[in-house]
C-alpha positions as CSV (number, residue, x, y, z in Angstrom):
1,M,0.0,0.0,0.0
2,V,2.9,2.4,0.8
3,Q,4.5,1.7,-2.6
4,A,1.3,2.3,-4.4
5,S,0.7,5.5,-2.5
6,L,4.2,6.8,-3.2
7,A,3.9,5.8,-6.9
8,A,0.7,7.8,-7.2
9,F,2.4,10.7,-5.4
10,A,5.2,10.6,-7.9
11,K,2.7,10.6,-10.8
12,R,0.9,13.5,-9.2
13,L,4.1,15.6,-9.1
14,S,4.4,15.4,-12.9
15,V,1.5,17.8,-13.3
16,K,2.2,21.0,-15.1
17,R,3.1,23.9,-12.9
18,S,2.5,27.6,-13.7
19,S,5.4,29.8,-14.6
20,S,5.4,31.3,-11.2
21,D,6.6,28.0,-9.8
22,S,9.6,27.8,-12.1
23,L,12.8,28.6,-10.2
24,A,14.7,29.0,-13.5
25,E,12.7,32.2,-14.2
26,L,13.6,34.0,-11.0
27,T,15.7,37.2,-11.3
28,P,18.7,37.8,-9.1
29,S,16.6,40.3,-7.1
30,Q,13.8,37.8,-6.6
31,I,16.4,35.1,-5.6
32,K,17.8,37.5,-3.0
33,T,14.3,38.2,-1.6
34,E,13.5,34.5,-1.5
35,V,16.7,33.6,0.3
36,L,16.3,36.3,2.9
37,S,12.6,35.3,3.4
38,G,13.7,31.7,3.9
39,L,16.4,32.8,6.5
40,T,13.8,34.8,8.4
41,V,11.4,31.8,8.5
42,A,14.2,29.5,9.6
43,L,15.0,31.7,12.6
44,A,11.3,31.8,13.5
45,L,11.0,28.0,13.2
46,V,13.7,27.2,15.8
47,P,11.9,28.2,19.0
48,E,8.5,27.0,17.7
49,A,9.9,23.5,16.9
50,V,11.6,23.3,20.2
51,A,8.5,24.5,22.1
52,F,6.2,22.0,20.3
53,A,8.6,19.2,21.0
54,F,8.4,20.0,24.7
55,V,4.6,20.0,24.4
56,A,4.7,16.5,22.8
57,G,7.1,15.3,25.4
58,V,9.9,14.4,23.0
59,H,13.5,15.7,22.6
60,P,13.9,19.1,20.9
61,L,15.7,17.5,17.9
62,V,12.6,15.4,17.2
63,G,10.8,18.7,16.6
64,L,13.6,20.3,14.6
65,Y,14.0,17.2,12.4
66,A,10.3,17.3,11.7
67,A,10.5,21.0,10.8
68,F,13.3,20.4,8.4
69,I,12.0,17.3,6.6
70,V,8.3,18.3,6.5
71,G,9.3,21.8,5.5
72,L,11.6,20.6,2.7
73,V,9.3,18.0,1.2
74,T,6.3,20.3,1.1
75,A,8.3,23.2,-0.2
76,L,9.5,21.0,-3.1
77,F,6.1,19.4,-4.0
78,G,3.3,21.1,-2.1
79,G,0.2,22.6,-3.6
80,R,1.1,26.3,-2.8
81,P,4.5,27.7,-3.3
82,G,5.5,30.0,-0.5
83,M,3.6,28.1,2.2
84,I,5.7,26.8,5.1
85,S,5.2,23.6,7.0
86,G,6.7,22.1,10.1
87,A,6.1,20.8,13.6
88,T,2.9,22.4,15.0
89,G,1.2,22.8,18.3
90,A,-2.1,21.5,17.0
91,L,-0.5,18.1,16.4
92,A,1.7,18.2,19.5
93,V,-1.2,18.4,21.9
94,V,-2.6,15.1,20.4
95,M,0.8,13.4,20.5
96,V,1.5,14.0,24.2
97,S,-0.7,11.3,25.6
98,L,0.6,8.7,23.1
99,V,4.2,9.5,24.0
100,A,3.5,9.4,27.7
101,T,1.7,6.1,27.5
102,H,3.7,4.1,24.9
103,G,6.9,6.0,24.2
104,V,8.4,7.9,21.3
105,E,8.8,4.8,19.0
106,Y,5.1,4.5,18.8
107,L,4.9,8.2,17.9
108,F,7.3,7.5,14.9
109,A,5.1,4.6,13.8
110,T,2.0,6.8,14.2
111,V,3.5,9.5,12.1
112,V,4.3,7.0,9.3
113,L,0.7,5.8,9.3
114,M,-0.5,9.4,9.5
115,G,1.4,10.1,6.3
116,I,-0.1,7.0,4.6
117,L,-3.6,8.2,5.4
118,Q,-2.8,11.6,4.0
119,L,-1.4,10.1,0.8
120,L,-4.7,8.2,0.4
121,A,-6.6,11.4,0.9
122,G,-4.6,13.0,-1.9
123,I,-4.9,10.0,-4.2
124,F,-8.7,10.0,-3.8
125,K,-8.7,13.8,-4.1
126,L,-10.5,14.4,-0.8
127,G,-8.8,17.8,-0.5
128,K,-11.4,19.3,-2.8
129,F,-13.9,19.0,0.1
130,I,-12.2,22.0,1.8
131,R,-14.3,24.1,-0.5
132,L,-17.3,23.2,1.7
133,V,-15.8,25.3,4.5
134,P,-17.8,28.6,4.5
135,H,-16.2,31.9,4.7
136,P,-17.3,32.7,8.3
137,V,-15.5,29.5,9.3
138,M,-12.4,30.7,7.6
139,L,-12.6,34.0,9.4
140,G,-13.1,32.2,12.7
141,F,-10.2,30.0,11.9
142,V,-7.7,32.8,11.3
143,N,-8.9,34.7,14.3
144,G,-8.7,31.7,16.6
145,L,-5.3,30.8,15.3
146,A,-4.0,34.3,15.7
147,I,-5.1,34.2,19.4
148,V,-3.5,30.8,19.8
149,I,-0.2,32.1,18.4
150,F,-0.4,35.1,20.7
151,L,-1.1,32.9,23.8
152,A,1.8,30.6,22.8
153,Q,4.2,33.5,22.9
154,L,3.3,34.4,26.5
155,G,5.2,31.4,27.7
156,Q,8.4,33.2,26.7
157,F,7.7,35.8,29.5
158,K,8.4,33.1,32.1
159,I,11.7,32.3,33.7
160,A,13.0,29.5,36.0
161,G,12.2,30.2,39.6
162,D,14.3,29.3,42.7
163,A,12.7,25.8,42.9
164,G,13.1,25.3,39.1
165,E,9.5,26.0,38.3
166,K,8.5,28.5,35.7
167,V,7.4,31.9,37.1
168,W,6.3,35.1,35.3
169,M,8.9,37.8,34.9
170,S,8.6,40.9,37.0
171,G,10.4,44.2,37.6
172,M,13.3,45.2,35.4
173,P,13.6,41.9,33.4
174,L,10.0,42.2,32.4
175,L,10.4,45.8,31.3
176,I,13.5,45.0,29.3
177,M,11.7,42.1,27.6
178,L,8.7,44.2,26.8
179,G,11.0,47.0,25.5
180,L,12.9,44.7,23.2
181,V,9.6,43.1,21.9
182,A,8.3,46.6,21.2
183,L,11.5,47.6,19.5
184,T,11.3,44.5,17.2
185,M,7.7,45.3,16.3
186,A,8.6,49.0,15.6
187,I,11.4,47.9,13.3
188,I,9.2,45.5,11.4
189,H,6.5,48.2,11.1
190,F,8.7,51.1,10.0
191,M,11.5,49.3,8.1
192,P,9.5,48.9,4.8
193,K,8.9,52.7,4.7
194,F,12.7,53.2,4.3
195,T,13.9,50.1,2.4
196,K,12.6,46.8,1.2
197,A,16.1,45.4,0.4
198,I,15.9,43.3,3.6
199,P,12.8,41.6,4.9
200,A,11.6,43.6,7.9
201,P,11.3,40.6,10.3
202,L,14.9,39.6,9.5
203,A,16.0,43.2,10.2
204,G,14.1,43.3,13.5
205,I,15.7,40.0,14.6
206,A,19.2,41.1,13.5
207,I,19.1,44.5,15.1
208,V,17.7,43.4,18.4
209,A,20.0,40.5,18.6
210,A,23.0,42.8,17.9
211,I,21.9,45.2,20.7
212,V,21.5,42.3,23.2
213,I,24.8,40.7,22.4
214,A,26.8,43.9,22.2
215,F,25.6,45.2,25.5
216,G,25.4,41.8,27.2
217,I,21.8,42.3,28.2
218,D,20.7,39.5,30.5
219,I,17.5,38.3,28.7
220,P,16.2,34.8,27.8
221,R,17.7,33.5,24.6
222,V,17.0,30.6,22.2
223,G,19.7,28.5,24.0
224,D,17.8,28.8,27.2
225,L,15.0,26.6,25.7
226,A,17.4,23.8,24.7
227,S,20.5,23.1,22.7
228,I,19.7,22.8,19.0
229,K,23.0,21.2,18.1
230,G,22.6,17.8,16.4
231,E,23.6,15.6,13.5
232,L,21.9,14.7,10.2
233,P,18.7,12.8,10.8
234,S,19.3,9.1,10.1
235,F,16.9,6.4,8.7
236,H,15.2,4.6,11.6
237,I,12.5,2.0,11.4
238,P,10.1,2.6,14.4
239,Q,10.9,0.0,17.1
240,V,7.4,-1.3,17.6
241,P,6.4,-5.0,17.7
242,F,5.1,-5.1,14.1
243,A,5.8,-8.3,12.2
244,F,5.4,-9.2,8.6
245,E,5.2,-13.0,9.1
246,M,2.0,-14.6,7.7
247,T,1.0,-16.3,11.0
248,G,-1.9,-15.9,13.3
249,E,0.3,-14.8,16.1
250,A,2.0,-12.1,14.0
251,W,-1.4,-10.8,12.8
252,A,-2.7,-10.6,16.4
253,Q,0.4,-8.7,17.4
254,N,0.1,-6.3,14.5
255,F,-3.6,-5.7,15.3
256,K,-2.7,-4.7,18.8
257,V,-0.1,-2.2,17.5
258,L,-2.6,-0.8,15.0
259,E,-5.2,-0.6,17.7
260,I,-2.9,1.8,19.6
261,I,-1.6,3.9,16.8
262,F,-4.5,4.1,14.3
263,P,-6.8,6.4,16.3
264,Y,-4.0,8.8,16.9
265,A,-2.9,8.6,13.2
266,L,-6.4,9.3,12.0
267,I,-6.8,12.3,14.2
268,L,-3.4,13.7,13.4
269,A,-4.0,13.2,9.6
270,A,-7.3,15.0,9.8
271,I,-6.0,17.9,11.9
272,G,-2.9,18.2,9.7
273,L,-4.8,18.2,6.4
274,I,-7.5,20.7,7.7
275,E,-4.9,23.1,9.0
276,S,-2.8,22.7,5.8
277,L,-5.7,23.2,3.4
278,L,-7.1,26.2,5.3
279,T,-3.6,27.7,5.3
280,L,-3.3,26.9,1.6
281,N,-6.5,28.8,0.9
282,L,-5.4,31.7,3.1
283,V,-2.0,32.0,1.3
284,G,-3.8,31.6,-2.0
285,E,-6.0,34.6,-1.3
286,I,-2.9,36.7,-0.6
287,T,-0.9,35.5,-3.6
288,G,-3.8,35.3,-6.0
289,K,-3.4,31.5,-6.5
290,S,-6.1,28.8,-6.4
291,G,-6.2,25.0,-6.5
292,G,-3.6,22.5,-5.4
293,S,-5.5,20.9,-2.5
294,S,-5.0,17.3,-3.7
295,Q,-1.3,17.9,-4.4
296,E,-0.9,19.4,-0.9
297,C,-2.5,16.3,0.6
298,L,0.0,14.2,-1.3
299,A,3.0,16.4,-0.2
300,Q,1.9,16.4,3.4
301,G,1.5,12.6,3.3
302,A,4.9,12.0,1.8
303,A,6.5,14.4,4.2
304,N,5.1,12.8,7.2
305,T,5.8,9.3,6.0
306,I,9.4,10.2,5.5
307,T,9.6,12.1,8.8
308,G,8.4,9.1,10.7
309,F,11.3,7.0,9.3
310,F,13.8,9.7,10.2
311,G,12.9,10.4,13.8
312,G,10.7,13.4,13.4
313,M,7.4,14.1,15.2
314,G,5.4,15.0,12.0
315,G,3.9,18.3,11.1
316,C,1.6,20.3,8.8
317,A,1.3,23.8,7.4
318,M,2.2,26.6,9.8
319,I,0.1,29.7,9.3
320,G,2.4,32.0,11.3
321,Q,5.6,31.1,9.5
322,S,3.7,31.1,6.2
323,M,2.6,34.7,6.8
324,I,6.1,35.7,7.7
325,N,7.3,34.2,4.4
326,V,4.7,35.7,2.2
327,K,4.9,39.1,3.8
328,S,8.7,39.0,3.5
329,G,8.4,38.5,-0.2
330,G,8.6,34.7,-0.4
331,R,6.4,33.6,-3.3
332,T,8.0,30.5,-4.8
333,R,9.3,27.1,-3.7
334,L,12.8,28.5,-3.2
335,S,11.9,30.4,0.0
336,G,10.6,27.2,1.7
337,I,13.5,25.1,0.4
338,I,16.0,27.7,1.8
339,A,14.2,27.9,5.1
340,A,14.5,24.1,5.5
341,L,18.2,24.1,4.5
342,F,19.0,27.0,6.9
343,L,17.3,25.1,9.7
344,L,19.4,22.1,9.0
345,S,22.5,24.3,8.9
346,F,21.6,25.7,12.3
347,I,21.4,22.2,13.7
348,L,24.7,21.0,12.2
349,F,26.9,24.1,12.2
350,G,25.3,27.3,13.6
351,S,23.8,26.2,16.9
352,S,26.1,28.3,19.0
353,L,25.2,31.5,17.1
354,I,21.5,30.8,16.8
355,E,21.2,30.1,20.5
356,Q,22.3,33.7,21.3
357,I,19.3,35.2,19.6
358,P,17.0,36.8,22.2
359,L,13.6,35.4,22.5
360,A,12.2,38.9,22.7
361,A,13.0,39.4,19.0
362,L,11.2,36.3,17.9
363,V,8.3,37.1,20.2
364,G,8.1,40.5,18.5
365,V,8.0,38.9,15.1
366,M,5.2,36.5,16.1
367,F,3.2,39.4,17.6
368,M,3.4,41.1,14.3
369,V,2.2,37.9,12.7
370,V,-0.7,37.9,15.1
371,I,-1.6,41.5,14.1
372,G,-1.4,40.6,10.4
373,T,-3.2,37.3,10.7
374,F,-6.2,38.4,12.7
375,A,-9.2,39.3,10.5
376,W,-9.8,42.7,12.0
377,Q,-12.5,43.4,9.3
378,S,-14.6,40.8,11.0
379,F,-15.5,43.4,13.6
380,K,-16.6,45.9,10.9
381,I,-18.9,43.4,9.1
382,F,-20.7,42.0,12.2
383,R,-23.5,44.5,11.7
384,K,-23.8,43.9,8.0
385,I,-23.8,40.1,7.9
386,P,-26.6,37.7,9.0
387,W,-26.5,37.1,12.8
388,M,-25.8,33.3,12.2
389,D,-22.7,34.1,10.2
390,A,-21.5,36.4,13.0
391,F,-22.2,33.6,15.5
392,V,-20.2,31.1,13.5
393,I,-17.2,33.4,13.4
394,V,-17.2,33.8,17.2
395,L,-18.0,30.1,17.8
396,V,-15.1,28.9,15.5
397,T,-12.7,31.4,17.1
398,A,-13.6,30.3,20.6
399,V,-13.5,26.5,19.9
400,T,-10.1,26.9,18.1
401,V,-8.7,28.6,21.3
402,K,-10.4,26.3,23.7
403,F,-9.9,22.9,21.9
404,D,-8.2,22.6,18.5
405,L,-8.6,23.6,14.9
406,A,-10.1,20.3,13.6
407,I,-12.9,20.4,16.2
408,A,-13.5,24.1,15.5
409,V,-13.8,23.6,11.7
410,V,-16.1,20.6,12.0
411,V,-18.3,22.5,14.5
412,G,-18.4,25.5,12.3
413,V,-19.3,23.6,9.1
414,I,-22.0,21.6,11.0
415,V,-23.6,24.8,12.4
416,S,-23.4,26.5,9.0
417,A,-25.0,23.6,7.3
418,L,-27.8,23.4,9.8
419,A,-28.4,27.1,9.5
420,F,-28.5,26.8,5.7
421,A,-30.9,23.9,5.9
422,W,-33.2,25.8,8.3
423,N,-33.2,28.9,6.1
424,N,-34.1,26.9,3.0
425,A,-36.7,25.0,4.9
426,S,-38.5,28.2,5.7
427,R,-38.5,29.3,2.0
428,I,-41.1,26.7,0.9
429,H,-44.4,28.3,0.0
430,A,-47.0,28.2,-2.8
431,Q,-48.8,30.7,-5.1
432,I,-52.4,29.4,-5.1
433,E,-54.8,29.9,-8.0
434,E,-58.4,28.7,-7.8
435,L,-60.2,28.1,-11.1
436,D,-63.6,26.8,-11.9
437,D,-62.8,23.1,-11.9
438,K,-59.4,22.9,-10.2
439,K,-57.0,24.4,-7.8
440,V,-53.3,25.1,-8.8
441,Y,-50.5,25.1,-6.2
442,R,-47.3,26.7,-7.7
443,I,-44.6,25.6,-5.3
444,E,-41.7,27.9,-4.7
445,G,-38.5,27.0,-2.8
446,P,-36.6,23.7,-2.5
447,L,-38.4,20.6,-1.2
448,F,-36.0,18.5,0.9
449,F,-35.9,16.9,4.4
450,G,-36.1,20.2,6.2
451,S,-39.0,21.6,4.3
452,T,-41.3,18.6,4.0
453,D,-43.4,19.6,7.0
454,G,-44.0,23.1,5.6
455,F,-44.8,21.5,2.2
456,A,-47.5,19.3,3.7
457,E,-49.0,22.3,5.6
458,L,-49.7,24.0,2.3
459,F,-52.4,21.6,1.3
460,N,-55.9,20.9,2.6
461,P,-57.2,17.7,0.9
462,K,-60.5,17.7,2.7
463,T,-61.6,21.2,1.4
464,D,-59.8,21.3,-1.9
465,P,-61.7,20.6,-5.2
466,D,-61.7,17.3,-7.0
467,L,-58.7,18.2,-9.3
468,I,-55.5,19.5,-7.8
469,V,-52.4,20.6,-9.8
470,V,-49.1,20.8,-8.1
471,D,-46.6,22.8,-10.3
472,F,-42.9,22.4,-9.4
473,L,-41.7,24.9,-12.0
474,N,-40.1,27.1,-9.4
475,S,-39.1,24.4,-7.0
476,R,-36.7,21.4,-6.9
477,V,-37.3,18.0,-5.4
478,V,-34.0,17.3,-3.7
479,D,-34.0,14.0,-1.7
480,Q,-35.8,10.9,-0.6
481,S,-37.6,12.8,2.1
482,A,-39.1,15.0,-0.6
483,L,-40.2,12.0,-2.6
484,Q,-41.9,10.6,0.5
485,A,-43.6,13.9,1.1
486,I,-45.0,13.8,-2.4
487,E,-46.2,10.2,-2.0
488,S,-47.8,11.1,1.3
489,L,-49.6,14.0,-0.3
490,A,-50.8,11.8,-3.1
491,S,-52.2,9.2,-0.7
492,K,-54.1,11.9,1.2
493,Y,-55.8,13.1,-1.9
494,E,-56.5,9.5,-3.0
495,A,-58.2,8.9,0.3
496,E,-60.5,11.7,-0.5
497,S,-61.1,10.3,-4.0
498,K,-59.5,13.4,-5.6
499,T,-57.2,13.6,-8.6
500,L,-53.6,14.9,-8.2
501,Q,-51.4,16.1,-11.1
502,L,-47.7,16.8,-10.8
503,R,-46.1,19.2,-13.3
504,H,-42.8,20.6,-14.3
505,L,-40.4,18.3,-12.5
506,S,-36.9,18.9,-13.7
507,H,-34.6,16.4,-15.4
508,D,-32.7,16.2,-12.1
509,C,-35.9,15.2,-10.5
510,H,-36.4,12.6,-13.2
511,R,-33.2,10.9,-12.3
512,L,-33.8,11.3,-8.6
513,L,-37.2,9.7,-8.8
514,N,-36.0,6.8,-10.9
515,K,-33.3,6.1,-8.4
516,A,-35.5,6.6,-5.4
517,G,-38.0,4.1,-6.8
518,Q,-35.5,1.4,-6.3
519,L,-35.4,2.2,-2.7
520,I,-39.1,1.7,-2.0
521,V,-39.9,-1.6,-0.4
522,D,-43.1,-3.2,-1.7
523,A,-45.7,-4.0,1.0
524,D,-49.3,-5.0,1.2
525,D,-50.4,-1.6,2.5
526,D,-48.5,0.5,0.0
527,P,-50.7,3.0,-1.9
528,E,-51.6,1.9,-5.4
529,Y,-50.5,4.8,-7.5
530,G,-47.6,6.1,-9.5
531,I,-46.0,9.5,-9.6
532,A,-45.9,11.5,-12.8
533,V,-42.4,12.6,-13.8
534,D,-43.0,14.2,-17.2
535,Y,-42.9,17.9,-17.4
536,S,-46.5,18.8,-18.2
537,V,-48.2,15.4,-18.7
538,K,-51.5,15.0,-16.9
539,T,-52.2,12.0,-14.7
540,G,-55.6,10.6,-15.5
541,S,-55.7,9.0,-12.1
542,L,-53.4,7.9,-9.3
543,G,-53.1,4.5,-10.8
544,G,-50.1,5.3,-13.0
545,A,-48.2,7.9,-15.1
546,H,-49.3,8.6,-18.6
């Protein structure tokens, strides 16, 4: 199955790419911008990867390896050039219980299975269903994620106490930290007004780091989180009791392993794809690109499968680093590739230098990402949009902060779908025309499971004349519930010995009625009539269609 998935992935990568994806067409100026954007992203990736590794309960290098491998593979083959992927907090919070209960080797096996599931999602083109996410859910997603990013940075304002526990800064250390954060944010804000030769976030990090190092300011630095020095990631088969022998004992043992890792792999795959595809859409709105959802699923799946075999914790798209990259000028695959390679060079060669960077500078960069990511216009449109859309925005934001992104998106889509169904259910009505020998009901609005009760209430079989015409010219019969409602209506008029005619059912209704007929189970008490499905053909009686 893995070989087939990888083969399909390789085939998918052969698709034609637009000229904007071609690295050969970059000018020297664009290459410089891409390289500097990649460097800025790499610097911002280091503390995030280390922090998320701590959240998952694994060694910092496990997070850094994931950031490197996932970032490199998705940069090379992902569905949106310029998007950045790596170890994320949304996945880390799911991993922590698995690691605590079964150990890191089970995590690696889970990441491999997670990647395989994502490959299957790409092969079967499930990424296209991201289009079903309504815009209010997207706004709630970015708002919630911006708040999550902001809250994650607050942990950098804690230092080790006398007993080794983490306590909040106070006094002069807190003022210095806040001052350096504000200085970084000011540099990022005002730098583009003077020059765009260097990405503003990179300038902010460099200037603040130079000030801290030159003056020997005692402030938390990257090295205080953990040492990032390491070696090249090496191939490593997860050490779990999984056997390939064709024996009953081996299969029983494998089932036990899958029983442990599959639920985690499924949740991680879903969260990773949802966050990646929503980020893909967000970056696409900024860069003016569209599509690529299935290709992104394949890239994420391949990246995680490889990561699991090289001692990484897995990952997905990172909205914060993606915003840093895009707003620093990164528009092609080069910036993501450079970010991954810089991150590897930090691990192998530059750890001593990178560990001197003050956390205040990186916090300042992420605070600017929060400001740029949060959909501030959502406050302005609250009075102009339906109250249900406003409620969905707030709901998705709150659930994202309280729980996680996947739950928030699912909740938002369900609430939006229910609201849509309710609104359409209330649209069913009829224009009634009474003639000498008949009564005509011209139905308006969709007829589906939510509107069947309202449809039934339109008619009064006891008082209606002997001939009733139901005209569906301005309606549409949508589902089996609608067909059942029509049959129920026909049986009521038949019981009153009255004639019912159905007119103007669309070709869609023709097909639906034909298929639905196969689902009806014959029984002794079934009504003896047929439903007319031709556009304007009159039914002489309820005995059949003519």
